SERO-4910 file (N, C-alpha, C, O; in steps of 0.05 Angstrom, whole numbers):
BEGIN
 pado doro    nc1    nc2    nc3   cac1   cac2   cac3    cc1    cc2    cc3    oc1    oc2    oc3
  Unk    A     16    -24      0      0      0      0     17     25      0      8     47     -7
  Unk    A     43     22      8     60     46      9     63     58    -19     66     82    -22
  Unk    A     63     40    -39     68     49    -67     45     67    -76     48     82    -96
  Unk    A     22     65    -63     -1     80    -71     -1    108    -60    -17    125    -68
  Unk    A     16    113    -40     16    139    -26     26    161    -44     47    159    -57
  Unk    A     10    183    -44     18    206    -60      9    230    -44    -11    243    -51
  Unk    A     23    236    -22     14    256     -3     31    281     -4     56    280     -4
  Unk    A     19    304     -6     33    330     -8     38    342     20     49    364     23
  Unk    A     30    327     41     33    338     67      7    350     77    -12    352     62
  Unk    A      7    358    102    -18    368    114    -13    396    124      0    400    145
  Unk    A    -24    415    110    -21    443    118    -47    455    128    -48    480    132
  Unk    A    -68    439    131    -94    449    139    -95    451    170    -89    432    183
  Unk    A   -102    475    180   -104    478    210   -124    458    222   -144    451    210
  Unk    A   -117    449    246   -134    430    260   -162    441    265   -182    427    262
  Unk    A   -164    467    272   -190    479    276   -208    477    251   -232    473    253
  Unk    A   -195    481    228   -210    479    203   -220    450    199   -241    445    188
  Unk    A   -204    431    208   -211    403    205   -236    397    222   -254    383    213
  Unk    A   -236    406    247   -260    402    264   -284    416    253   -306    404    253
  Unk    A   -281    440    243   -303    454    231   -314    439    206   -338    437    203
  Unk    A   -296    429    190   -304    414    166   -319    389    174   -339    382    161
  Unk    A   -310    375    194   -323    350    203   -351    356    214   -370    342    208
  Unk    A   -354    378    229   -380    385    241   -400    394    219   -423    386    220
  Unk    A   -391    410    200   -408    417    178   -417    393    162   -440    391    154
  Unk    A   -399    374    159   -405    349    144   -428    334    157   -447    326    143
  Unk    A   -426    329    183   -447    313    196   -474    327    197   -494    314    195
  Unk    A   -474    353    199   -499    368    197   -512    364    170   -536    359    168
  Unk    A   -496    366    149   -507    363    122   -516    334    117   -537    329    105
  Unk    A   -500    315    127   -507    287    123   -533    280    137   -549    264    126
  Unk    A   -538    291    160   -563    286    174   -586    295    157   -607    282    154
  Unk    A   -583    319    145   -604    329    127   -606    313    102   -628    309     91
  Unk    A   -583    302     92   -584    285     68   -599    260     73   -614    251     56
  Unk    A   -596    248     96   -610    223    103   -640    229    102   -656    213     91
  Unk    A   -649    251    114   -677    258    115   -688    263     87   -710    254     80
  Unk    A   -673    278     71   -682    285     44   -684    260     27   -702    257     11
  Unk    A   -664    242     29   -665    217     14   -687    199     23   -701    186      7
  Unk    A   -691    197     49   -713    181     60   -740    192     50   -758    177     45
  Unk    A   -742    218     49   -767    231     39   -773    222     11   -797    220      4
  Unk    A   -753    218     -6   -759    211    -34   -770    183    -38   -779    177    -60
  Unk    A   -770    167    -17   -782    140    -19   -812    142    -26   -823    124    -37
  Unk    A   -824    165    -19   -852    169    -24   -858    185    -49   -880    194    -54
  Unk    A   -837    189    -66   -840    205    -90   -833    187   -114   -826    164   -112
  Unk    A   -834    199   -138   -828    185   -163   -798    184   -168   -789    171   -187
  Unk    A   -782    198   -152   -753    198   -156   -741    172   -148   -745    162   -126
  Unk    A   -725    160   -167   -711    136   -161   -682    142   -153   -674    165   -154
  Unk    A   -667    122   -146   -639    126   -137   -622    136   -160   -602    151   -155
  Unk    A   -628    128   -184   -612    138   -207   -617    168   -211   -598    183   -216
  Unk    A   -642    176   -208   -649    205   -211   -634    221   -189   -623    242   -195
  Unk    A   -634    210   -165   -621    224   -143   -591    226   -148   -578    246   -143
  Unk    A   -579    205   -160   -551    205   -166   -544    226   -187   -523    239   -185
  Unk    A   -561    229   -207   -557    249   -228   -555    277   -215   -539    294   -223
  Unk    A   -573    282   -196   -574    308   -182   -550    311   -164   -536    331   -164
  Unk    A   -545    290   -148   -524    290   -128   -497    297   -140   -481    312   -129
  Unk    A   -491    285   -163   -464    289   -175   -464    308   -199   -443    319   -206
  Unk    A   -487    312   -211   -488    331   -233   -483    359   -225   -469    374   -239
  Unk    A   -495    368   -203   -491    395   -194   -462    401   -187   -451    421   -198
  Unk    A   -448    385   -170   -420    391   -165   -402    387   -189   -382    401   -192
  Unk    A   -409    369   -207   -393    365   -231   -393    390   -248   -373    398   -260
  Unk    A   -416    403   -249   -419    428   -264   -404    451   -250   -389    466   -263
  Unk    A   -409    454   -224   -397    476   -209   -366    474   -209   -352    494   -210
  Unk    A   -357    449   -206   -328    444   -204   -315    438   -231   -292    427   -232
  Unk    A   -329    443   -253   -318    437   -279   -291    450   -284   -273    437   -296
  Unk    A   -286    475   -276   -259    487   -279   -237    471   -266   -214    471   -275
  Unk    A   -244    457   -244   -224    442   -229   -217    417   -244   -193    411   -249
  Unk    A   -237    400   -251   -231    375   -264   -221    379   -293   -207    362   -304
  Unk    A   -229    401   -305   -218    407   -332   -189    414   -330   -173    408   -349
  Unk    A   -181    426   -308   -153    434   -305   -135    410   -299   -113    408   -311
  Unk    A   -144    393   -281   -126    370   -273   -130    345   -291   -114    327   -290
  Unk    A   -153    345   -306   -158    323   -324   -174    301   -310   -174    299   -285
  Unk    A   -188    285   -326   -204    263   -314   -186    241   -303   -195    226   -285
  Unk    A   -162    238   -313   -143    219   -303   -117    233   -297    -98    231   -313
  Unk    A   -115    246   -274    -90    260   -268    -66    242   -269    -67    220   -258
  Unk    A    -45    250   -282    -22    233   -286     -8    224   -260      2    202   -259
  Unk    A     -8    241   -240      6    235   -215    -11    220   -195     -2    212   -174
  Unk    A    -36    215   -202    -54    201   -184    -56    171   -193    -65    166   -215
  Unk    A    -48    152   -176    -51    124   -183    -79    117   -190    -98    125   -176
  Unk    A    -83    101   -211   -110     95   -220   -126     80   -199   -150     84   -196
  Unk    A   -112     63   -183   -127     48   -163   -138     67   -142   -161     62   -133
  Unk    A   -124     87   -134   -134    107   -115   -159    121   -126   -178    126   -111
  Unk    A   -158    128   -151   -181    142   -164   -205    123   -164   -227    132   -157
  Unk    A   -201     98   -170   -223     79   -171   -235     75   -143   -259     74   -139
  Unk    A   -218     73   -123   -227     70    -95   -242     95    -86   -262     92    -71
  Unk    A   -233    118    -94   -247    143    -86   -275    145    -99   -294    151    -86
  Unk    A   -276    139   -125   -301    141   -139   -321    120   -129   -345    126   -126
  Unk    A   -311     96   -124   -329     75   -114   -337     81    -85   -360     77    -77
  Unk    A   -318     90    -69   -323     93    -40   -341    116    -33   -356    113    -14
  Unk    A   -341    138    -48   -359    160    -41   -375    169    -65   -389    189    -64
  Unk    A   -372    155    -87   -386    163   -112   -409    145   -118   -426    139   -101
  Unk    A   -410    136   -143   -434    123   -154   -441     97   -138   -465     94   -131
  Unk    A   -422     80   -133   -428     55   -120   -438     60    -91   -459     49    -83
  Unk    A   -424     76    -77   -432     83    -50   -461     95    -50   -477     87    -33
  Unk    A   -466    113    -68   -491    127    -67   -514    108    -73   -535    109    -60
  Unk    A   -511     90    -93   -532     72   -100   -538     52    -77   -561     47    -71
  Unk    A   -517     42    -64   -521     24    -42   -535     39    -19   -554     29     -7
  Unk    A   -525     63    -12   -535     78     11   -564     87      5   -581     84     23
  Unk    A   -569     97    -18   -596    108    -25   -617     85    -24   -639     89    -14
  Unk    A   -610     62    -36   -628     39    -35   -635     32     -7   -658     26      0
  Unk    A   -614     31     11   -619     23     38   -635     44     53   -652     37     69
  Unk    A   -629     70     48   -644     91     62   -674     90     55   -691     96     72
  Unk    A   -680     84     30   -708     82     22   -723     61     37   -748     62     41
  Unk    A   -709     40     47   -721     18     60   -719     18     90   -728     -1    104
  Unk    A   -706     39    102   -699     38    130   -706     65    143   -702     86    131
  Unk    A   -718     65    167   -724     90    181   -699    107    185   -677     96    188
  Unk    A   -703    133    186   -681    152    188   -665    147    213   -640    150    213
  Unk    A   -678    141    235   -664    137    261   -645    113    258   -623    114    269
  Unk    A   -653     92    245   -636     69    241   -613     75    222   -591     65    225
  Unk    A   -619     90    201   -598     98    182   -576    113    196   -553    108    191
  Unk    A   -584    132    213   -564    148    227   -545    131    243   -520    136    243
  Unk    A   -555    111    257   -538     94    274   -522     75    257   -497     73    261
  Unk    A   -534     61    238   -521     40    223   -501     51    202   -481     38    197
  Unk    A   -508     74    190   -489     85    171   -469    103    185   -445    100    181
  Unk    A   -479    122    200   -460    140    214   -443    127    234   -420    134    238
  Unk    A   -454    106    248   -438     92    268   -418     73    256   -397     69    267
  Unk    A   -425     61    234   -407     41    222   -383     54    207   -362     41    205
  Unk    A   -386     79    198   -365     92    183   -339     94    199   -318     85    189
  Unk    A   -340    105    224   -315    107    239   -303     80    246   -279     77    248
  Unk    A   -320     60    251   -310     33    257   -295     21    234   -273     11    237
  Unk    A   -308     22    210   -295     11    187   -269     26    180   -249     14    173
  Unk    A   -269     52    183   -245     68    178   -223     61    197   -200     59    189
  Unk    A   -230     58    222   -209     51    242   -198     24    237   -174     20    239
  Unk    A   -215      4    230   -205    -23    225   -186    -23    201   -166    -37    202
  Unk    A   -193     -9    180   -175     -7    157   -149      6    165   -127     -3    157
  Unk    A   -150     27    180   -126     41    189   -108     23    206    -84     24    203
  Unk    A   -120      7    223   -105    -10    241    -93    -34    225    -69    -40    229
  Unk    A   -109    -46    208    -99    -71    195    -81    -65    171    -62    -81    166
  Unk    A    -85    -43    157    -69    -38    132    -48    -17    136    -27    -19    123
  Unk    A    -52      2    154    -34     24    156    -20     27    183     -7     47    189
  Unk    A    -24      7    200    -10      7    226    -18     28    246     -3     35    263
  Unk    A    -42     39    243    -52     59    263    -56     45    290    -65     22    291
  Unk    A    -50     60    311    -52     49    338    -68     69    356    -57     86    368
  Unk    A    -95     65    357   -111     83    374   -105     78    403    -99     56    411
  Unk    A   -107    100    419   -102     97    448   -127     84    461   -147     79    448
  Unk    A   -125     79    487   -146     65    502   -172     80    502   -194     68    499
  Unk    A   -171    106    504   -196    122    505   -211    120    478   -235    117    478
  Unk    A   -196    121    456   -209    118    430   -220     90    426   -241     86    414
  Unk    A   -206     70    437   -215     42    435   -242     39    450   -260     25    441
  Unk    A   -243     52    473   -269     51    489   -291     65    472   -313     55    472
  Unk    A   -284     86    458   -304     99    441   -313     81    419   -337     80    413
  Unk    A   -295     68    406   -303     49    384   -320     27    395   -339     18    382
  Unk    A   -314     17    420   -330     -4    432   -358      6    437   -378     -9    434
  Unk    A   -361     31    446   -388     42    450   -403     44    424   -428     39    424
  Unk    A   -390     52    403   -403     53    377   -412     25    368   -434     22    358
  Unk    A   -395      5    372   -403    -23    366   -427    -31    382   -446    -43    371
  Unk    A   -428    -23    408   -451    -30    424   -477    -17    414   -498    -30    413
  Unk    A   -475      9    407   -498     23    396   -508     11    370   -532      7    367
  Unk    A   -490      5    352   -497     -7    326   -509    -35    331   -530    -42    319
  Unk    A   -496    -51    347   -505    -78    352   -533    -79    365   -550    -95    358
  Unk    A   -538    -60    384   -564    -59    397   -586    -53    377   -606    -67    377
  Unk    A   -582    -33    360   -603    -26    341   -605    -48    320   -628    -55    312
  Unk    A   -583    -60    311   -584    -80    290   -599   -105    300   -616   -116    286
  Unk    A   -593   -113    325   -607   -137    336   -637   -131    339   -653   -148    332
  Unk    A   -643   -108    349   -671   -101    353   -686    -99    326   -709   -109    323
  Unk    A   -673    -87    306   -687    -83    280   -690   -109    265   -712   -114    254
  Unk    A   -670   -125    265   -671   -150    250   -691   -170    262   -703   -186    248
  Unk    A   -694   -168    289   -713   -186    302   -742   -180    294   -759   -198    295
  Unk    A   -747   -156    285   -775   -149    278   -780   -148    248   -802   -140    240
  Unk    A   -761   -157    232   -764   -156    203   -772   -183    192   -766   -204    204
  Unk    A   -786   -182    170   -795   -207    156   -787   -205    127   -784   -183    116
  Unk    A   -785   -228    114   -779   -228     85   -753   -216     79   -732   -223     90
  Unk    A   -753   -196     61   -729   -182     53   -725   -156     68   -709   -139     60
  Unk    A   -740   -152     90   -738   -127    105   -710   -122    117   -704    -99    124
  Unk    A   -694   -143    119   -667   -140    131   -648   -128    111   -626   -119    120
  Unk    A   -655   -127     85   -635   -118     65   -624    -91     70   -600    -87     69
  Unk    A   -641    -71     77   -632    -44     81   -613    -42    105   -594    -28    104
  Unk    A   -620    -58    126   -603    -57    150   -575    -69    144   -555    -60    155
  Unk    A   -574    -89    127   -549   -102    120   -532    -84    101   -507    -85    103
  Unk    A   -545    -70     84   -531    -54     64   -518    -29     76   -498    -18     66
  Unk    A   -530    -18     98   -519      6    109   -490      3    120   -474     20    114
  Unk    A   -483    -18    134   -455    -22    142   -438    -26    117   -414    -18    118
  Unk    A   -448    -38     96   -433    -42     71   -427    -15     59   -404    -10     50
  Unk    A   -446      3     59   -442     30     48   -422     45     66   -405     60     55
  Unk    A   -423     41     92   -404     54    110   -376     44    104   -357     60    106
  Unk    A   -373     19     98   -346      8     92   -335     20     66   -311     26     64
  Unk    A   -353     24     46   -344     37     22   -334     65     28   -313     74     17
  Unk    A   -348     80     45   -339    107     52   -313    106     67   -296    124     63
  Unk    A   -308     86     83   -283     84     98   -260     79     78   -238     90     81
  Unk    A   -265     64     57   -245     59     37   -238     85     23   -215     91     18
  Unk    A   -259    101     16   -254    127      4   -237    145     22   -219    158     13
  Unk    A   -244    145     48   -230    162     67   -200    158     66   -184    177     65
  Unk    A   -192    133     67   -163    126     67   -151    131     39   -128    140     37
  Unk    A   -166    126     18   -156    131     -9   -151    160    -13   -130    168    -24
  Unk    A   -170    177     -5   -167    206     -9   -143    216      8   -128    233     -1
  Unk    A   -141    206     32   -119    215     50    -92    211     36    -73    226     41
  Unk    A    -89    190     20    -64    183      7    -62    192    -22    -43    186    -35
  Unk    A    -82    206    -31    -83    214    -60    -66    238    -66    -56    242    -88
  Unk    A    -61    256    -45    -47    281    -50    -64    302    -63    -54    324    -69
  Unk    A    -90    296    -67   -108    316    -79   -118    335    -58   -120    329    -34
  Unk    A   -125    359    -67   -138    378    -49   -167    370    -47   -177    355    -63
  Unk    A   -182    381    -26   -210    374    -24   -226    381    -49   -244    366    -57
  Unk    A   -220    404    -62   -234    411    -86   -228    392   -109   -246    384   -124
  Unk    A   -203    385   -112   -195    366   -133   -208    339   -130   -219    327   -149
  Unk    A   -207    329   -105   -220    303   -100   -250    304   -105   -261    285   -117
  Unk    A   -263    324    -95   -292    327    -99   -299    329   -129   -319    318   -138
  Unk    A   -283    344   -144   -288    348   -172   -286    322   -188   -304    315   -204
  Unk    A   -265    306   -183   -262    281   -197   -284    261   -190   -294    248   -208
  Unk    A   -291    259   -164   -312    240   -156   -338    248   -169   -354    231   -177
  Unk    A   -344    274   -169   -369    284   -180   -372    278   -210   -392    268   -219
  Unk    A   -351    285   -225   -354    282   -254   -355    252   -263   -371    245   -280
  Unk    A   -338    236   -250   -339    207   -257   -366    194   -248   -377    178   -262
  Unk    A   -375    202   -225   -400    190   -215   -424    200   -232   -443    185   -236
  Unk    A   -423    225   -241   -444    235   -258   -445    220   -285   -466    213   -295
  Unk    A   -421    215   -296   -420    200   -321   -431    171   -317   -444    161   -335
  Unk    A   -424    159   -295   -435    132   -289   -465    132   -287   -478    114   -296
  Unk    A   -476    153   -274   -505    155   -271   -519    161   -297   -541    152   -302
  Unk    A   -505    176   -314   -516    180   -341   -519    154   -356   -538    149   -370
  Unk    A   -498    137   -353   -499    110   -366   -522     94   -354   -536     80   -369
  Unk    A   -525     94   -328   -546     79   -315   -574     89   -324   -592     73   -328
  Unk    A   -576    116   -326   -602    127   -336   -608    119   -364   -631    114   -371
  Unk    A   -587    117   -381   -591    108   -408   -600     79   -410   -614     71   -428
  Unk    A   -591     63   -391   -598     34   -391   -625     29   -377   -642     15   -388
  Unk    A   -629     41   -354   -653     35   -338   -674     57   -339   -696     53   -329
  Unk    A   -667     80   -350   -687    102   -352   -686    121   -329   -673    115   -309
  Unk    A   -701    143   -331   -702    163   -311   -730    175   -309   -744    176   -330
  Unk    A   -738    183   -285   -765    194   -281   -764    224   -276   -784    236   -267
  Unk    A   -741    237   -280   -738    265   -273   -758    283   -287   -768    302   -276
  Unk    A   -765    276   -312   -783    293   -327   -811    293   -316   -826    312   -321
  Unk    A   -818    273   -300   -846    272   -289   -847    281   -260   -869    280   -247
  Unk    A   -825    290   -249   -825    299   -221   -830    329   -219   -819    344   -234
  Unk    A   -846    338   -200   -852    366   -196   -826    382   -192   -808    373   -179
  Unk    A   -826    407   -202   -802    423   -200   -795    429   -170   -772    432   -163
  Unk    A   -815    431   -153   -811    437   -125   -794    414   -112   -776    420    -96
  Unk    A   -800    390   -120   -786    367   -109   -757    366   -120   -738    360   -105
  Unk    A   -754    372   -145   -728    373   -157   -711    395   -144   -687    391   -139
  Unk    A   -723    418   -139   -708    440   -126   -699    432    -98   -676    438    -90
  Unk    A   -715    417    -83   -708    408    -56   -683    389    -58   -665    392    -42
  Unk    A   -684    371    -78   -662    352    -80   -636    365    -92   -614    357    -85
  Unk    A   -640    385   -109   -616    400   -118   -602    413    -95   -577    413    -93
  Unk    A   -618    424    -77   -606    437    -54   -592    417    -35   -570    421    -27
  Unk    A   -607    396    -28   -597    376     -9   -576    358    -21   -554    355    -10
  Unk    A   -583    346    -44   -564    326    -56   -541    339    -70   -518    332    -66
  Unk    A   -547    359    -87   -527    370   -104   -509    391    -90   -485    388    -89
  Unk    A   -521    412    -80   -506    434    -69   -494    427    -41   -470    431    -37
  Unk    A   -511    417    -23   -501    412      4   -485    386      6   -462    387     14
  Unk    A   -498    364      0   -484    338      3   -463    334    -18   -440    326    -12
  Unk    A   -469    339    -43   -451    333    -65   -428    353    -67   -406    345    -77
  Unk    A   -431    377    -58   -410    398    -61   -399    406    -34   -375    401    -28
  Unk    A   -415    419    -17   -405    431      8   -395    409     26   -372    411     37
  Unk    A   -410    387     30   -402    366     49   -377    352     39   -360    344     55
  Unk    A   -375    347     13   -352    333      2   -326    349      7   -306    338     15
  Unk    A   -328    375      2   -305    392      6   -298    394     36   -275    393     44
  Unk    A   -319    398     52   -315    400     81   -303    375     93   -285    376    110
  Unk    A   -312    352     84   -301    326     93   -272    323     84   -255    313     98
  Unk    A   -267    332     60   -239    331     50   -220    348     67   -198    340     73
  Unk    A   -230    371     75   -214    388     93   -209    374    120   -187    375    131
  Unk    A   -230    360    130   -227    346    156   -207    323    153   -191    319    171
  Unk    A   -208    308    131   -190    286    128   -161    296    125   -143    284    137
  Unk    A   -157    317    110   -130    328    107   -119    338    133    -95    337    138
  Unk    A   -136    349    150   -127    361    175   -125    342    198   -105    342    212
  Unk    A   -145    325    201   -146    307    225   -137    279    220   -131    265    239
  Unk    A   -136    271    194   -130    243    188   -155    228    183   -177    237    191
  Unk    A   -153    206    168   -177    191    160   -194    181    183   -218    184    183
  Unk    A   -181    167    202   -196    154    224   -210    175    241   -233    171    248
  Unk    A   -196    196    249   -208    216    266   -230    232    252   -250    238    265
  Unk    A   -226    238    227   -247    252    212   -272    235    210   -295    245    214
  Unk    A   -269    210    204   -292    192    201   -307    188    227   -331    182    227
  Unk    A   -292    190    249   -305    186    275   -328    206    280   -347    200    294
  Unk    A   -325    230    269   -346    250    273   -373    242    260   -394    252    268
  Unk    A   -372    224    241   -397    216    228   -416    202    247   -440    200    241
  Unk    A   -406    193    269   -424    180    289   -441    200    304   -458    192    320
  Unk    A   -437    226    299   -455    246    310   -482    246    295   -502    256    304
  Unk    A   -481    235    271   -505    235    254   -529    221    266   -551    230    262
  Unk    A   -525    198    281   -549    184    292   -569    201    307   -593    200    302
  Unk    A   -559    218    325   -577    234    342   -592    254    324   -616    258    327
  Unk    A   -577    267    306   -590    287    288   -610    274    270   -632    285    267
  Unk    A   -604    251    259   -622    237    241   -647    227    256   -669    227    245
  Unk    A   -642    217    280   -665    206    296   -686    227    302   -709    223    297
  Unk    A   -677    250    312   -696    271    319   -707    285    294   -730    293    293
  Unk    A   -690    287    273   -700    298    248   -722    280    236   -742    290    225
  Unk    A   -718    254    237   -738    235    226   -764    237    241   -786    235    230
  Unk    A   -762    241    268   -787    243    284   -801    269    279   -826    270    277
  Unk    A   -786    291    277   -798    318    274   -808    323    246   -830    333    242
  Unk    A   -791    317    226   -797    324    198   -812    303    183   -828    309    165
  Unk    A   -807    277    189   -819    256    174   -841    241    189   -854    223    178
  Unk    A   -844    248    215   -865    235    231   -859    206    238   -877    191    244
  Unk    A   -833    198    238   -826    171    244   -827    166    274   -821    184    290
  Unk    A   -834    142    282   -835    135    310   -808    126    320   -794    110    307
  Unk    A   -800    136    343   -775    128    356   -781    117    383   -795    129    399
  Unk    A   -769     94    389   -774     81    415   -749     81    432   -729     93    425
  Unk    A   -750     69    456   -728     69    474   -702     57    463   -680     66    469
  Unk    A   -705     36    446   -682     23    435   -667     42    416   -642     44    417
  Unk    A   -682     56    400   -670     75    381   -656     98    397   -634    106    389
  Unk    A   -669    108    418   -657    129    434   -631    120    447   -611    135    447
  Unk    A   -632     97    460   -609     87    474   -586     82    454   -563     89    459
  Unk    A   -592     70    431   -572     64    411   -559     90    401   -535     91    398
  Unk    A   -575    110    397   -565    136    387   -547    149    408   -526    160    401
  Unk    A   -556    148    433   -540    161    455   -514    147    459   -493    159    461
  Unk    A   -514    120    460   -490    104    463   -470    110    441   -446    113    445
  Unk    A   -481    111    416   -464    117    393   -452    145    395   -429    149    388
  Unk    A   -468    164    403   -458    192    406   -436    194    427   -417    208    423
  Unk    A   -440    179    449   -419    179    469   -393    167    458   -371    176    463
  Unk    A   -397    146    442   -374    133    429   -358    152    411   -333    151    411
  Unk    A   -372    170    397   -358    188    379   -342    208    395   -320    216    387
  Unk    A   -353    217    418   -338    236    434   -311    225    443   -292    240    447
  Unk    A   -310    199    448   -286    186    456   -268    179    432   -244    181    433
  Unk    A   -281    169    411   -265    159    388   -251    181    372   -233    175    357
  Unk    A   -261    206    374   -247    227    360   -220    234    372   -203    246    358
  Unk    A   -216    225    396   -190    231    409   -190    257    424   -169    265    435
  Unk    A   -212    271    425   -214    297    439   -207    294    469   -195    311    481
  Unk    A   -217    272    481   -212    268    509   -188    251    515   -182    244    538
  Unk    A   -173    243    495   -149    227    499   -126    243    511   -125    267    506
  Unk    A   -109    231    527    -86    245    538    -68    256    516    -62    242    496
  Unk    A    -60    281    519    -42    293    499    -13    286    504     -4    285    527
  Unk    A      1    279    482     29    273    485     46    298    489     40    319    477
  Unk    A     66    296    505     83    320    511     99    327    487    115    346    487
***
């Protein structure tokens, strides 16, 4: 894996990294709610993907036109891992699962699994060694995820388990992207631009094969998704997360995603009218406590 490293160094202030991570989780919580909302509309996951990546691909066109679709100094494998991990493949897996799963469960299973998967990759492939406090945090996230997963799967029938199983898979894809971007040497804007344009092209191909319903969707609904999917999630959050990764490192930046459960849980109850019970509340709180520890904020500082 050393041969894949193409790092220009880290010149991003730590404060900017924390700000980027916090902005990201706020937007992601809104993205979960907006995507969950589309389950009751004519918008399919391919339509959402066209919006999600089409808007940033257009806005960031000067960036990807400048560096090229295949930057010479970027290993092809890293580009593929980035596009798959946070681009078309990730989005299709995540959106399909979100359509089939309550927002409160999505927040815990997706947001909680991301830092776990990222940490495991960092430990097994890159020799990262988290301290005891962060390990306790990861254990708390595991407990929160396991609690909700066991409760949810016990009450599902038929193929109802599919969404719950796909969310940790989507989180693992994002973890792969996190480490790939960290080692790409790309700036947040460059990484976001490449992921957006390639993912948009892939979704155009999917729309050509399977069709699209965008033409039959009310403009009000499209405007909502352009704001949530394209501008906020596809552009602002991608750049903000890139800043967090460059500043804090992949594992620590990903740990902030576990703040998403609480935001998604209350957002689903308030905005979508979803029912939340004691298991969902406990799972979200345990996971949120885990993130406070796993970010390393409370860890002893080295002299």
